[in-house]
N, C-alpha and C positions, 0 to 999 in steps of 0.2 A: 417492322421500323426499326433502328438499332439506338441503343443508347444513346449515340453521341446525337441522333436527330434528334430526342427527344429532348436532349439537356441544354438548360438555359444559355445564355451565352456566356451570362458572369461567369458562369464553373468552365464554361471550355476555355475559357481564357485564362482563369486562374489557375488548373491543370496545364494548360499551355506554357505558362511564365514557371512554374514550377519544374513541370519536367524538361524544361528548355536550359535549366538554372541546372539541374541534379546532371543531365544526360545530354551535354550539349554537342556531340557528337551524332545525335539520331534525330529525325524529324519530330519535332515536337508534336506536329497535329496529329501522326500516325501514332505516337503513344499513348496520348490525350485519350484516343478513341480504343485503345488498348483497355485504355485506366477503366475506362467506363463502362466496358463491355464487364470488367472484371468483376465490379464493383459492385453493378446492379444485374447482373445480368443479362444476356440476350434479349427479354423481354421485359428486362425492370426500368422504371419511369423513375427520375428523380423529381423532387420538389421543383415547383416551377418558382420558388426564393429559397434559398436558402437561409437557416436560420442565423439571427445573430447574435452576440453575444448578450447574455440578459440572466437573472438570476430566478429564471423561472424553470430550471431542471433539476429543480432540490428547494428543498424547506429545510426547517427546525425538525421536520418529521425523520429525515432523510439519516440512517446509519446503514453498517455493512457486519456481517460474524463472516471472517475469516477461517475457514476450515478444508479440509483436505477430505476428500470424497471418501476416504477409507478411513476418516478417523472414528467411525461407528462401525463395530464388528461384530458379529454373534455366532460366524460360523455355519447359518443358514439362509439369511437374507441376503439378498444384495445390499450392498454399503449405501448404495445411494438412496434406496427403500428406505433404509432407517435413516438416513440423514433427511428424508422428508417424514417421517416421522417427528422424528425428534423436532423438527422445525415447526411442523403444525402441532404440538405437544408443547411448549417451551419457547418457542421462540414469535411465534405469530401475534399479531397485534401489539409486539412493542418494537421486533425487530425488524425491519425495510430491504435490506438486501443482504444477499448472499456473496459471498467470494469463493468458491471451489475452485480451490486451485488444478494444478492441471488436471484433468481427468482424461489425459488420452493415453493409446499406447507409450510404455516410452522403458528406457531401461537400466538407468540410472538417477541418480539428483533426486528423486523422490516425486517425480513427474518430471521435470526441468530437460531432460536429454529424450524427446517426445520423437517416436517411430511414425504418426501417422496423425496429421494434425484435424481427417476427418471422421476418425472412429473416435467411437468412447471407448475406456480400455473395459474388457468383459469381462475384469474379475470385479468392477464397480456395478456396473448397469449400462444402460443402454440412453440413444439420445430420448428415449420418450422419457426416464428415468428424469435426465437434468431439464428436459421440457418441462416435466410437472413441477417442479420444484422453480422455474422459471414463470411458472402461470400465476405464482404466491408471492414472490419476491422477487427483487431488482438480481438480476441476475451478472456477476462479473465475473468475467473468465480471463484465464491467462493467451494471450496470444507471444508466444515465444518466441522471439523473431531474429534474433539474434544468430541463434542456432539451434540444430537438432542431433539426435542420434547417431551415431556413428554408424549404428546397423540397421538405420532408416531403411526404407526402399526407395528415396530420392537418392542416396550417398552410396548406397549397391550400385546405382545405375551409372551414377559418377564415377565411381571406382572401374567400371565397366566400360564406359568411355561413350554410353548414350547419350545421345541429344534426349532434349536442352542440358539435361542434367549436368554431364561432361563441364559445364562452367557455371554450375549452381555452387558453390565452395570456395571460398577465400583460399590462395594459394601461396605463397612466398619461397623465395629463397633463401636456406640458411647461412649466405655471407653477407643478407641484406643486412643495414642497420635497426634494426629496433632496438634500441638501446633506450630512445622516448617510449614505446608504449606503456602505457598504464597497465595496473595488472592489479586485477582483484585475487587474486589465486597465486601460488610459488612454483609451480610447476612448468616446465618447457614451455612456451607458448606454441614452436610449432610439433605435429608430427607425423612423420613419415608412411606415406601408404602406397603400395606399389596397385599401379592401376593398367588399367590397358594400355594406357598412351608410357608409360613409365613413373618411375617416384616422383612422386608428387607430397610436396611439404605443406600439410592442410593446417592451416590457422586453427588453434583451440583458446579458445579466452576463457573458458570455464573448466572445462578436465576435459582429460585426452579422448572421451567418450562421448562430446558437444564439440559439434565440429561449426564452423562459423560460415554462413552465407556469404556468399560475395553480392552485394547489393548494388557493385559497380554495371550488371549487371542487368538488364532491368526487367528481363524475365522475372526473377526469382521478385521482384515487387509484385509484379502482377499476379504471382502464383498468393501471396499474400494476400492482395486485395478481393481475390476468389474464395479466399478461407475468412478472411471476416465477413463476406456474406454472407457465407454458408452458415456461422456461428450466428450471425443477427436475426437469418430466416428460422434459427430453431430456437429462438426466442434472447439469448444473448445482447442487452443492454447496455452493459458496461463493460469496456475492453479493456484488459491490463496491458501495457505494451512492458513486457519484461525485459530487463537487461539493455533497454535500447539505446543506452549514453555510447555503446562501443558500438552500434548497429555499420556504421561506414568505416573503412581502416585506408588509412593512406602511408606508404612506405615514407619514414622519416618526420612522422608528426608522433603527438599522442594516443591516436586513434580512439578519441573519446571526447564527446560534444564536440564533433566537426560539423561544419555547413551543411554538408549533405544529409548529415541526420537530422538536423531539425526541419530540412525542407520537406524531408520525407512523412515527417510527424504533422507538418501544415498539411502536405498534400492529402492524408489520411482524414483530419480535422477537415479539412474544406470537403471530402466526400460525406462523411458522416452528418455534416450541414444541411444534406441536400438527401439525406434517407428521411422515407417517411415518420421510421420509426425515432423516436428520441434515444439518440448514441450518444452516451459520458465516453471519452481516453482520459485516462491517465496512466502516466508515465511512472516506470519504477526505476528510479535513477539513485544509488544508494551512495550519493557523492556528498562534497561539503556542500555548505547551507545556499551559497554563492550561488553555484554551478546549477545544484536543485531549482532555482528562482527561476533559472533563465528558460526551463521548461513550459510555462506558460508564453516562452512568446509573445508576440503584443497581443492578446487573447485570440491566436486563431495557431496554438498548438495543442496542449493537453487541458481538457475541461480539469482537471484536480491534478494534483502532484502528490504525492507521498511526504508527510513534513519530519524526515527523516529526522530531523537535528533535533525533535521533542525526545522520545524517548532516551538517550541518554542523559539528555538535560533534565529530567524528570529524576532518571536515577539518579543521578548528583546529586540532588537538591532533598531529595528524601533521605534519602542514605549521610549527607552530612547536615542535614537542616538548615539550607540556606537555599537563600531563591537568588541570590550573587547572579549567576552566569544566565540561566533561566529566565531571571527579571529583564537580563541586560541585552540576552537574546531576543525578547518579546518586545519590548522595545525599537528594536533596529527592524524588528519584520514588517514589512510593508502589506499594506490590508490586499488580499486577492484582488485582484481587477474585474473588472464585472462582468458577467459569464463565467469566472473563474473561481475555486474551492479548492481550501487546502485538507487533504487526507490527514486526519491526526488520528495516532494509534500510539501504543505504549510497549509493543512488542508484536512480532509476527513469528512466520512457521520459520523464521532464519535465526531469531532474537535477536539481538540489539547490537545493530547497527554503530561503529565506530568513527567511522570514516568524516561524519558529518558532524561529530566534534569538534572537530580539528580544527585551531582557530577560534572556538567559542570554550575550551575549559583548557587550564594550563594543563600539560604533558604530564606533570609529576600530580596532581591533582587526580588525572585519567586513570592513571596507575594505581592508584589509592583506589578507588571503585574496583578497578579490575581485582586487586587483592582481594578487597573484600569479599564479592559476590562469589569468587573462588572461594572463598572459605564457607560459603553457604552451598558449595557442590557446583558452581559453576565453570564452565570450559571458555576456551578461546582460541581463537581462529585466526590465522594471519594471512598478512597476504604483501607479496615482493614491493619491495622498494630498492631503486639504484646504490640506496645505503643502508643494505638489511633491512630483513623482515619486520613488518610493525606490526600490531594488532588492529584484525578488522570488525571483529565483532565478538559479541559476549554470547555465547551459548549457554542458556538457560530459561528455565522457565518461571516465568515472569512472579509468580506468588513467591515463587523461592527467591528471587532476587532480592525480596521485600522481606527476608526473615531477619532482619535486622538493621544496624545503621555497622558505623565505623568502630562503634564501641562493642559491637558484637549483639550477638541475638536477644531478644526480647519478646515480651507477649504482646504486641501491637502489632503482629505480619497484618492482620488482616484491616487493620483500620489505615495501614502505612497505604497498603496495595490496594482500597476503594478510595486513598487519597488520590493516588494516581489519575484512578479511573476519572472521578469526579473533575479533573483537572482536565482530560480528554476530551470529555463530555462538554464540558462551556468554554474550551477555546472557539475562536471564528473558524468554522470549517468542518467537515462530517465527519466524527467519529466511528472506528473501527475499533471492532475487539475479536482478538484470537479467541477461537473456541478454548482452548485449555486457559486462557484465561477467565471467562466468565466460568470457568468450573472450576480455580482454583487447581489445575492439575501440578502435579511436585515434577520433582526433577528422575526424568525415566533414565535412571543409570543402567538399566539391563539392556534396556533400547540402544545407547551409544555399545556397551561392551557386544552385541549381535551384531549391529550395524557395522562400527567401524568409524564411526564418524560423529564429531562433537553434537551437529545438528541435531540428531536424533534425543538428543535430552528435550528438547522441548516440541515432538512431532509423537507422545505414546497414542497408538490402538486402545483404545476404548473399547472393553465389554459393552455391548448396548444392555441387555440385561439388568447387569452390575449396574450401573449408571444411572438408569429407569428407580431403582431400589435407591440409589442412593438420593436421586432428586425430589424422591415422592417422600422422602425423612425429611422432615422441616430441620432437624436435627444436626442433620450433616453438613459438613465443610463447604461444598459442591453448590447444596440447597439452598444454605444462608447464603455465600457468595453470590449467586447464581440471583435469587428472591431479590438481595441489595440493590444488584448491579440494574438488574429491571425497573426498579422500581424508579431510581434512577432517570432512568433512560424515560419512564412514561412521564416525568414529571418534565423534564427537559422538551420533550416533542410538542407538549403543547404550551412553549415560552414562544412568545415570536424574537423575541432578544437572542434566541439562540438562534436563528435562520444562521446558516453558513455565514452570509455577505452581511450580518449585523455590524452593527459599529463596534469597533473595540478600542478601551485605551488601557495600558498599564498601568498601576496603581502604585504605589511608594511606599512599602506599609514596612520595613525592614524587611531583615534579610532572613528575619521566621515566618514569616510569610508569603504566600506567593497570590495577587489580587489582581483582577483587572475588571474594567466595569465594559459592560455590552447595553447596547439599544438596537431598540428595533429601526426597521426601515421606518414604519411611520412614526418613531418618536416615543411614541405610548407609554410605552415597559421598559424600564431599564430595571438591571440586573448586576450587584455588583458579587461576582465569585470572589470568593478568600478561603484559602486555603492552611491551615496553621502544619508546617513544614516538619516542626518537631513534636520531639515524645514529653514536650511537658505542658500541663494548661498553660495557656496565654490567652490575651485578650488584648484588644482595641477598644478606642473611644469612639462612639458616631461621630464625631469631627474628621474623623479623618478620612469617610466616606461623604460621597454630596450627595446625603439621603434631602431630597426638597422638601421641606414644611408643608403641610398638609397634604403629602399623602402618605397613606399607612402602609408603612413597610412592615417587611415580613420572613423568616427563611422558609424559601417553597421548600426545604428538604425537610425541615421540622415543623415547619406550620406556626413555629415563637414569633410575637411582633417584636418589633425592632424600634426603640423609639430615636428620634433623630436628636435630639440634645441633652439625652441623661444616661447616666448611668456608663457601664462598660461593655461591650460587645463580647463575651466569653467565648471560647472556643476549647474544647478539649486536646488531647494529645491527636493530630492529623486530618483534626477535623474541617470540612468544608463546609462554606454556609452559600446560599444563591441568595441575597438578600432583594428583592425586588419591589415594587409600588405596585406591581399588578399580579393578583394571585391566580393563574387559571387552572381550573382542576383539570387531571387529570383522568 
């Protein structure tokens, strides 16, 4: 029996409407049948009812660690074996999810120029290694949908004119008006290739080794639906749609956030809601905040979106000792809709994106942040605009980004860094930690010089034997940092008020502090999460917080009691307090 024959009417109707809108020149019913077969397989059976938007896909226990498959190496074992060992030794019982950045064969961009979506890079390991990690942690995997490697088998078949691949990639005419196209890079958009059918100018949004797919051909969409099915069957439960904002191209438009892009995400979400496995979609759209929020759709697109504005705002706040813009942004942020969640992080493998801060932080103050981070050894990458190249991201190891303030370096680097992570953990949403942030890795200047690109500064390969030696010595920086962060995560994971969708309200405590109130879904627990953003000891009166009389308030991070009506609540430089009326044991 075909997947279509077993598909509920609501699923078939939803697919028909979306596919009819995306591909109006095609038979929507035939397309729906192909989509169902690609996503569920010939023998697959959709759920009888799709999952409705709810808060049951996550809890306060959820978090993710972000890592490359070969961050840990020893020259002897498979890197994925080492990642599995590291995860069991140092992450299990505290961290619940692992995002392994692209672990497929590739030619450039540290994995994001994929040559084969169905195989594991043999230099890392194999599918059995990936599935073993997925057996103990919720596994997030990248679906690099916008482009693949120019050296992939698919593109080779395109060059040779083989069907159906001869129509899989986006081509344009050099005479087309492409001036409105939004570019995340500065190289020319089109690259000429000699094919069996003559010279073709192929669209290359990110690099000339990354050739863009043409999703106006429904066969491309069905190929990716089949890839998603394959990944789910191998243990992937969170699917990261990489660079998805650029998916659909139309000459004469900005070629970003187009209607068809959103409808393709809705289609994938609809299909995921009918899988037996609980699948979470997350969109990676490193764009200004208002544009990023659109990927929640009407609770029918991404389950999670990256909180891309948070990293530059945190950096600005802690380097300048002011919550002015962080506070204003947080006050204006809508709560995530039912069934949706923010994915909170402070840095990633790419660095700290600056575009999401556009319109939130004045340009002159952002330039001051850039100058300060460059003084701490960071680098800057740029993107093209009609009026000239603009800063796109800061490339720096997060720990070194907090080496000091605008006044220069100081001896409060650890405290400043931990403050940034405590804020990430407390905010509405699900926290994520890049592995090099967990380990307080420093800027990798040798990597930049060897590989020739700025992003290498925060992608260091770590000798696993040396790392274990460091982590097993409680006096090393890596061990102390990981221990402190794990303890905070343990505390966080048992507080109902830190559920990703628990109520949040921004506090007004003056620019030196950043604070917010969280309340559990059942209203039983309140937490006032307050951070001193300055290098000076400071205090606030208890009356600045709504500490209800009769409850026994305490700081969850220190165990200290907090009086409602007397004295001052003292904060050391960069100290965070989680002041709660309920103390759950970690």
